N, C-alpha and C positions, 0 to 999 in steps of 0.2 A: 503493499500500499504506500502510495506516495503522499507526502505532505507538502502543501503549498503555503508559502508565507506571503502575505499580501502587502509587504512593504511597511515602511514606518509611518507612524502618525506624523502629520505635518506638524512642525514645530513653530510655535510662536515665541520667539526668544527676545528678551530685552538685551541690549547690548551693555555689557559691564566693562568697566575700565580695564580690568584684569583679563578679559576674554574676548578678543577682538573677533569680529565677524567680517569676513571678506565680502566686499560688495558682489563680486561675481563668484558665489560659493555653491551655485548649483551643480549637478552632474551634467555631463554633455547633452543629455536629452531634456534637461530642465524639468525632469519629472520625478516623483518620488521613487523610492527604491522599487524596481519591477518585481513582478511575481518571480519567485525563485524556487525551483525544485530542489530540495535539499537532499534528495536521495531517499534511502530507506527511512521509514518513520520510526525513530527510535522510541517514541512515546506511545506507539500502538499497543493495543492489548495490555493496558495499564493494570487492570485487574489481575491478569495472569502473572505479569511482572511482579507485582506486589505480594501475591500469594507465594510465589517462589522465594522472594527475598525474605518474607516474614518466616516461612518454614525453615529456611536456612539459619536466620537469626535466632530462632527458638531453641535451635540445637547447638549454639555456639557457647563455649565457655566464656567467662569474663576475659580471660587472657587473649582469647581469639578476637573477641570484640575489640579490645583496645589496640591490638595490632593493626586492625582495619583503619584506624585513625591516623596512621602515619604514612607518609611518603618520604623515603629516606634516600640518601645516596647509596649506591651498591657498596661503596667502600665502608659504610657503616656496618656491614655484614662481617667485616674483619675486625673482630672484637679486640685484637692486639694492637691495632692502630691507635695513635693518639688523635684527639679532636683536631689538632693542627694539621695532621696528615689527612684526615678525612676531609676536612673543609677547604684543603688547598685545591683550588679549581684546576691546576695544571700538572701536579705531580702526584706520585704514589697512587695511581688510578687502578682500580680492579677492573680487569678486562676479560676475565673468565671466572666461572663459578668453581671455586675450590672446595675441598671438603669441610673446612672451617665455615665458609659461608653457608653451605648447606645445612650444618648444624645450627647456625644462627637462625636461619629461616624456619627450622622446626621449633626452636625455642620461642622465637618471637615471629609469629605469623603476620608479617606486615601487610599494609594494603597496597604498597606500591613503591616503585623506585623512580628516582630522577636522574637522568644520564647527562653527563657533562663531557666536555671534550676529552678529558683524560680517560674516560671509559670507552672511547671510541677510536678504533684503529682503522677498520676497513669494513666493507659491506658483510664479508663472510664472518669475521669476528663479532661484529655487532648482532647480526642475526642469530648466531649460535649462542652468544652471551644471553640475549634476551629469552630465547627458547628454552635454554638450560634453567634460567631462574623461573619461568613459568611452570615448567615441569616439576619443580620442587615445591610449588606453592598449591596448597589445597584449594584455596579461593584465589582465582586468577588475579594477577597483579594489574594495577595502573602502571603502564610503562610511559613515563612522562619526559618531556624534554622541552628546553626553551629554544624553539625553532621559528623566530618571529619573522625571518627574512631581513636582510640587512646585517648590522653588526652584531646582533644577538643571534647566531645561527650555529649550533653546535656541530650540525652535520654539513652544511653547506660551506662552512669555513675550514673544513678538513681537506687537505689536498687529495687524500685518497678516495674521495667520494665525487663521482660525475653526476651532480644534480644541478638543476636550474638554480641560478642565484638572482637575488633582487637587491638592488642598491640600498634601498631604504623604503619604509612605508611612507615617509614623507613625499618621496618621489611619486609613488602610486597616488597618494591623496592629491598631488598637484595636477594629475591628469583629470580629476573631478569625474572620473569614468568608474562607476561602481563595478562594472564587469571585470575591470582589471583586479580590484580587490578580491573578488570571488575567485579569480584565476589564481591569485597568490594562495588562497586558502586551499583550494583544489590541488595545485601543483605540489605545495609543501605537504599537504595531507597524503597525497598519493605516494610519495616517496617514503614518508614515515610509515605508512602502512605496509609498505613492501618489506621493511626491516623488522616489523613487530612492535613498533611504537603505536600506543593507542590514544595518548593524551598529549596535546600540545599546549604549552602555557602561552597562548596567544588567542586572540590578537590583543595588542596593547590599545585599550580603550581611553588611555590618557589623552587630555588635549594639551598641546604644547603652548600653554598661555603665558609662560615666563621665559623670556629670551635668556635668563641667566641660569636656567635649569641645566644641571649637569648630568641628570640621570635619564631623562626622557628623550628630549631633542627630536632628532630625526626618527626615532622609533615610533613616534606619533604620526598619524595620518595628517595632522595639521592643527590650526588653531581655531577652526570653525567648527562649533558643536553639532551643526546640521550635517555638515560634510563628513566628519569624523564618525557620526552615528551610522550614516549610510554605509561608509567603508567598513566598519566594524561588523555590521550586520551581514554585509556581503562576503566578508571573509569567513565568518562563522559558517555561512550556508556552504562555502567551497570545502571547508574542513569537514563538515557533515556529509557532503556528497561523496567525499573521499573515505567516509567511515571513521574519522578522527574526532575525538571529543575536543571541545574548546574550553578555554578558561580566559575570561576577560579579566583584565588587570590595569591599574592597581587601585581598586575601590578604596575611599570615594573619590579618588582622582589625584594623581601624583604630579599632574602638569604644572601647576602653579606653586612650585618649591624651588628652592635654590640649593638645598642640602642633599645629602646622600644618606639613606637609612642604612646602608651598607656599613657605614663608619659610625653613626651616632643619631641622635634625636633630630628630627625634621618636623617642623610645625608649620601649619597654615593658619591664617587669621580669618578666613572667610567664614561667614554663617551658612547655615544649612540651606536657606533660601537662595543665597548667592551660589552656592555649589549646585542646586537644582536648576539654575538658569545657564549653567556653563559646564563645569567639570563632570557633573553627574549625567548629563544628557545621553552620552553614548551608553552608559550602564543601564539607565532606565529603559532605553529602546532596545536592549538586547537581553533584558532580563528573563523573558519567556523563551529564549532560543539558545542561550549559552548553557553549557553543562556544568560549569563551575564559575564562581566569582572568587578571585583572589583579593584578600583584604591587606593593604598596605599597613606599614608600621608608622605612618605619619600621625602626629598628635594634632587634635583640632579643638583648641581650648574655647572657642566660641560656640561650640556644639556640644561637646561633652562636659560633664561636671567633674569628672574623675582625673581628667588630664593625662590619661594613659594612652598608649599607641592604639589605633583604630583596631588592630588585630586582637587586642585584649579587652576591647570594650563592648560590653553588653549593650550599652546605649547605641552604638553604631551597628553592630551586627543584628541583634535581636529587635531593638527599637526601630532603627531606621531601615536597614536593608530588609529584614523580613516582614515586620509588622506594618510599616509605612509604605514601603515600595512593593511589598507583596511577594518578594523572592522566595521560592520554594525549593530550590536546588541545592547542591553541594557548595559549601563555603569552605575555602582553603586559605590558610594564612600564607603570607609571604615567607620567604625562608627565615626560620627562627634563629639561624646561626648569625644573623646580621646584627651589627653593633647596636642598633636602635633597641634591640632586645637584650642582648647579652651583657651590655654595659649596665643594666639596671636589674636584671632577673637572671636567676639560675635557670637551667633547663627545666627542672622540676616546677619551679614556680610559674614560668611562662607557659608551660604546657597545661597545667591546672587552669590558669587564668584563661587561657584561650578556650578550653572546653566550656568553662563556665559562662564565657562571653558568647558562645554559640558557634564556635569554629567546629566544623566536621572533620577536617584533615589538617594535621599539623605537618608542615613542610620543612624537612631538613633541620631539626633541632641541633643545637651545639653538641649535645650528648644524647643520642637516641635512647639509650638504656636508662638514664637518669629521668628522662621525659616519660617513658613508658612506665618505669616503676612508680614515678611520682603520681600519675594518673591512677595506677592500680591502688596504691596506698590511699589516695583521695576517696576512691569509691568504697574501699573496705572501711575507712574511718568516717563515712558519712558526709564528707565535704562535697562529693559529686554523687548525685543519685544515679543508680545504674540505669534508669529509665532515660536519663539524659544521654548516657552512652549509646542506648538502644536507638534513639532517635536518629543520631549521626550514622550509626552503622546501617540502619534501614535506608537512608538516603544513598549511601555509598553502594549498597548491594543492589538497590533499585536501578542506579546508574550502570552499574557493571552488567546487570542482567539486560538492560535495554540496549547494550551494545553486544549482546550475545558473548559476554566473557565467561 
């Protein structure tokens, strides 16, 4: 059964000083996003999907449930490595599944892995590595990657892979042609699918509203909320057509920032109403189509009362994203190894806070074992209700089932 998406709602946006709207911001046909056939309907037979997921959930141990809450680097499966070695994006990369890693998978039945350049040598190695990890996992893994097209492309930037390359999403946005954004999604999704990857941490839904931004820049489709929304929506449809899960990032918008959450705290001063007229627009318009929403570590003092990063804020995740905006899918944190988290919280503290805030998947904690044990102890001590864990695991299992994992 095919699903047809009927385009984005027309946007009536006020021009904000920090969110410029180009005068010529329409796509080349000057029309809303066209009807897009996104391929197989991953949300079909919802009742059947949920019944399968619920049946699996009811038979899982607490340890198995907690494992599903994590996407980690493959290197985390080597328990003898230090955090510095594991979180180094270029050195000491795991490239094959050895017996130590197999034993770790049995002890900690994780939900997925995130691949980096150091884990990728060539097509044969990558395909074998992914296949071996899947064979050792009782519940199939999310196999994820940052393959945005442009500067953040783990596979396309490797000299050993002959795949199409894109200069940047900014260049795609400058064409104002949504078909090109869909082609990005389908092209990237197709080669990811061929290697066994099933989840792309893309598209970037941030709007490049601050010229001093050192993190987003040309990773964004541009500085026009309407255009970025159309491009994001189209790229998601391309990924879906290729059979790849999408993850829009970095909610509630990392575009109007100057700092880097990889190294420390980053704050924005906008109010929620200001964000809704600008940075939030692409997220709002993809909320019913994306498979995951990634929560950034930015702090938003004019929105939250607790002053903590969005990834740990119940006000942002449960209050704004789920209740106000109506998002029902999987919420994943940005990488928890980043300085905005690790400089203030231990791995145990951040994991527990993230779950209490409403995060479903904890991405790449500084110490996976400490995070895992922290959540386990929090459930046993009554800090986290097991039904809260069940809510996240059911969303995760439903998503995996909808992609026939």
